[in-house]
C-alpha positions in Angstrom: -14.2 62.5 -45.9 -16.5 59.3 -45.6 -17.8 59.8 -42.0 -19.7 56.5 -40.4 -22.1 56.9 -38.4 -22.5 54.5 -35.6 -26.0 54.0 -33.8 -25.3 54.0 -30.1 -27.1 50.9 -28.3 -29.9 52.0 -25.8 -28.9 53.5 -22.8 -28.4 51.0 -20.1 -29.3 53.2 -17.4 -32.7 54.0 -19.3 -33.0 50.4 -19.7 -32.8 49.7 -15.8 -36.0 51.8 -15.4 -38.1 50.2 -18.3 -40.8 47.7 -18.1 -39.6 44.2 -19.1 -40.8 43.1 -22.7 -42.7 40.6 -21.2 -44.8 43.1 -19.1 -46.3 43.9 -22.6 -48.5 47.0 -23.2 -50.0 47.2 -19.4 -46.2 47.2 -18.3 -45.2 50.0 -20.5 -48.2 52.1 -19.5 -47.5 51.3 -15.7 -43.9 52.5 -16.4 -44.9 55.9 -18.0 -47.6 56.5 -14.9 -44.5 56.0 -12.4 -43.6 59.5 -12.8 -46.8 61.0 -11.5 -46.1 59.1 -8.3 -42.5 60.2 -8.2 -43.7 63.8 -8.5 -46.0 63.1 -5.8 -43.5 62.3 -3.4 -41.5 65.7 -4.5 -44.6 67.5 -4.0 -45.1 66.0 -0.3 -41.5 66.9 0.5 -42.4 70.5 -0.6 -45.6 70.4 1.4 -43.6 69.3 4.5 -41.3 72.0 4.0 -44.4 74.5 3.5 -45.7 73.5 7.0 -42.8 73.8 8.8 -42.5 77.3 7.7 -46.0 78.0 8.3 -45.9 76.2 11.9 -42.4 77.5 13.3 -42.0 80.9 11.5 -45.4 82.0 11.1 -47.0 80.3 14.1 -50.0 79.3 11.6 -50.1 75.8 10.9 -52.3 74.2 8.2 -54.9 71.7 8.8 -54.4 70.0 5.4 -50.6 69.3 4.9 -50.2 66.0 7.2 -53.2 64.1 5.4 -52.4 65.3 2.1 -48.6 64.2 2.7 -49.7 60.8 3.9 -52.3 60.3 1.1 -49.6 61.2 -1.5 -47.3 58.9 -0.1 -49.5 56.0 0.6 -50.4 56.0 -3.2 -46.9 56.2 -4.3 -46.2 53.1 -2.4 -49.2 51.2 -3.4 -48.3 52.2 -6.9 -44.9 51.0 -6.2 -45.7 47.6 -6.1 -47.3 47.3 -9.4 -44.5 49.4 -11.0 -41.8 47.1 -9.7 -43.7 44.2 -11.1 -43.9 45.5 -14.6 -40.1 46.2 -14.2 -39.6 42.7 -12.9 -37.8 44.2 -10.0 -40.0 42.6 -7.4 -38.2 40.6 -4.4 -37.0 37.5 -5.3 -34.4 35.0 -3.7 -31.4 35.3 -6.2 -29.2 33.0 -4.3 -30.9 30.1 -6.2 -32.4 32.1 -9.2 -29.1 33.4 -10.5 -27.6 29.9 -10.7 -30.8 28.5 -12.8 -30.2 27.4 -16.4 -32.4 28.8 -19.2 -35.2 26.3 -19.2 -35.5 26.2 -15.3 -35.2 29.9 -15.0 -38.0 30.3 -17.4 -40.0 27.7 -15.3 -39.3 29.7 -12.1 -40.4 33.0 -14.0 -43.7 31.3 -14.9 -44.3 29.7 -11.3 -43.4 32.8 -9.8 -45.8 35.0 -11.7 -48.6 32.6 -11.4 -48.1 32.5 -7.6 -47.8 36.5 -7.5 -51.1 36.5 -9.7 -53.0 34.2 -7.2 -52.0 36.3 -4.0 -52.6 39.4 -5.7 -56.0 38.2 -6.7 -56.6 37.3 -3.1 -55.4 40.8 -2.1 -57.9 42.4 -4.5 -60.6 40.4 -3.1 -59.6 41.4 0.6 -59.5 45.1 -0.7 -62.9 44.9 -2.4 -64.0 44.0 1.0 -62.6 47.4 2.6 -64.1 49.3 -0.4 -67.5 47.9 0.0 -67.2 49.6 3.8 -65.6 52.8 2.6 -67.6 53.5 -0.5 -71.3 52.9 0.3 -73.4 53.3 3.4 -75.2 50.4 4.9 -78.2 51.5 3.0 -76.3 51.4 -0.3 -75.9 55.1 -1.0 -72.7 56.1 -2.3 -70.5 57.9 0.5 -66.9 58.0 0.5 -65.1 57.3 4.1 -63.5 60.5 5.2 -60.7 60.9 7.8 -62.9 62.2 10.7 -60.3 65.3 11.4 -61.0 68.9 11.1 -60.4 69.2 7.4 -61.9 65.7 6.8 -60.8 64.8 3.4 -62.0 61.5 1.8 -58.7 60.2 1.5 -59.3 57.1 3.4 -61.9 56.2 1.2 -60.2 57.1 -2.0 -56.8 55.1 -0.9 -59.1 51.9 -0.2 -60.5 52.3 -3.8 -56.7 53.1 -5.3 -55.6 49.9 -3.6 -58.4 47.7 -5.0 -57.6 49.0 -8.6 -54.0 48.5 -8.1 -54.4 44.9 -6.8 -56.7 44.2 -9.9 -54.0 45.6 -12.1 -51.1 43.7 -10.5 -53.3 40.4 -10.6 -53.6 41.1 -14.6 -50.0 42.2 -14.9 -48.6 38.8 -13.2 -50.9 36.9 -15.5 -49.5 38.7 -18.4 -46.1 38.0 -17.4 -46.9 34.5 -16.9 -48.1 34.0 -20.6 -45.4 36.0 -22.0 -42.6 34.0 -20.0 -44.5 30.8 -21.3 -44.2 32.0 -24.9 -40.6 33.1 -24.4 -38.0 30.5 -25.8 -35.7 29.4 -22.9 -32.2 30.7 -23.3 -29.8 27.5 -23.4 
């Protein structure tokens, strides 16, 4: 019996969560790192459950759960902006965009990517202003800003540094997208 084996095409559901080809290697790396932030959100849910048990069952609330949960979720939300850019799932007014032809849509993709790159660059500069105050003392010594709570973690300083790094990566990602959209042939 002669069996013919048909290769199944890529799983459409899996492709929905893949970086667009125009995002390049940076987009693929961003897509892979997304799982860590998804796990962080799950971990924060478990931490909150732990806090409820500790507080209401054992009458022994923690000092670290609330700040850690806020930190983990803040990191996930900040990374989310970079993630959706790599997947080309960022907010767009589709009322007009979906009705554009191939060349015009390509032009819009380039223009949108350039506008987003410029605004991300400005946000990177603004976040650098926050990092300068959060990572160094006025005398120039390295000292990461802390929360000032009883536990006093360095989460505020770390989150400002993380935001700065993500904004730089977002600027680079939009530059890569603009270049690759310009190289792509327009669908006629």
